[in-house]
N, C-alpha and C positions, 0 to 999 in steps of 0.2 A: 627244544624252547618254541614257540611259537611268535609271530610278529605281526600284531598287527596295526599297520602304521596309519597315520590321518589320512594321508595319497596312497592307500593301497592298488593296487592296479586291477581292474576290472578288465576280462579281454571280450576282445567281442567276437560272443558267442552266445551262448542261450546261460538261462540262469542255471541250469541244471549242471552244463560243462565248466563252469564257473566256480561250482562249486563244487562236482567231481575232483576238480584240481589238485585239491585235499586228500581225499583220501578213495581214490577210480573205482575201489573196489566193493563203495557204500551201497546200503539198498535206497531204494525208496523211502523204508519208515528212516532209514538215519537222516535222511535230508532232510525231511518235514519236519522231525525233529531239533534240527539245529536250527530251520529258517523259524518255529515257532519258539526257540527261548532269543534268535534277533527282534523277532515280533514283524517276520516278513509273510510268513504263512496265510496268512489272512488276507493281508493286503492279492498276493498272488492266486490266491485261489480264488478269493470275490470279484478283483480289478481284471484280471490280465484271461482274457478268452484262451490262448498259446499255453495258459500255467507255466511249467520250470522249462519248456521251450521258445519261452520268450526272447528274443534274440532285443540283449542289451546297450549297441553299439557299440562304435570305437572307442575304449574307456569307459565305457558304462555312460554314453550323453544321453542313452533314451531314462537314468535315473535319475532320482533327486539327487544333492547330496547326502541326504539323511538314507535312502535306501541304497546308495553304494556303501555308504559304514556300515549299515547293518549286514549286505550282503557279505562283506567281506570278513564282519563278527562271525555270521553265520559260518562261512569258511572256517575259519580258525576254529570255531567251535566243533566243527566235522573233523579236524585234522588232530582230534583230540590232545592237543600239546599238556603236558602236567604242568608245563610252566605258561606263560602268556603275558607277552608285553603286548600293552597298549599304547600308543603312542601320540596323544591329544588327538582321543577317535572324534570329539565332538567338534573339533576347529573347523569355523566356515559356515557353522550353524546358527540359525536365529538362536536365541537364549530356552524358547521354551524347550523344540528338540534337541538340542544340546544337554540337558538334564534330563531330560525322558531320554538319550540312546544313554547315559554316564547311566540311570538306575535301571536300565537293561542292561548293560553290560556287567556292571555289578552282580545285579541277580543272576544272568548267565554263565558267569565265570564261577559262582560260587562254591567251594569245595576244594579248589583248585590255586595256584598261588596265580597270584596274577599282579601286576604289577604296572600301573596307570599314572601315565605322566600326561599332567592337566594343568593349566593355570587357571581353568574356572573351580571353585569350591563347593558349589553345589551341591550337596549328595556324599560329599568326600565324608558325611558321621556316617555307612556305613561298611566304611573298610576298619582293617582291625590298626594300619599304625600309617602314619603320615610322616615323611619326610620334607621337609623344608629347603629346598637348594636355592644357592644365593651364588651367584659364577662358577660354579657345580662345587660346590662345599655345604655338607650338608650341616642348617644354620638351627633347625631346631627338628626336634623328632619328639613323638606322643600320639597319644590319641586326640581327637575332634575334638573331647573334653578338655583335656589335657591341654591344645594349643589354645582353644581361645577363652581360657582361662585365664591363661599366661598372658605379659606384654611382652610382644615382638613383632617378625614382622607376617605369624599365620593371621594372629589376629588383626593386625590392621590393614592386611588383605581381605578378611572378609566382611572385616565394616566397609573398606570402601566399595566391596561390591554389591552385601547391601544395599549402602545408599544411595549405589547405579539403580541398581532393578528400582528401587524407590522411584526415583528421579522417572525413570521410563514409565512405570505404571502412572504418574503424574499426567505424565505427556501422553498416556494413551487415552485418559479420561478425557482430556482438552479437544481430543480428537472427536 
């Protein structure tokens, strides 16, 4: 079982070496496949003159939060764990980036058992089953359709999230 934590450690090394930690015997093709799934390949090819040999700085300080998360995801995908735990992978990102990252994570992990721990509900309509926890206990369980149709904490959270997004869009129109 692999874990891709919200604050996954990035080593003060190159992109290549950060990835190869997951599977030292991987091929160049394996690296690019994982990077493509994590949506980092184009950025590395197009924007980084040193490509995979680009140094990331201590704890990945030369990368944005989204790039660090995507690098950690690519590393987890490269390790090819049959079960993958994604713990708040979009935490501390702006909403658009968080939503895009969640969609990418779900697409990249399709076909394997993936546990996604998140407070953000957008994108969860793509998962097979949702467990709603309250103080460590399961209080609701079902599909997106079932949980948004039923009165309960999931639907209330979803309604609050939609209202908050609507307010943010209204505020952005005023700028």
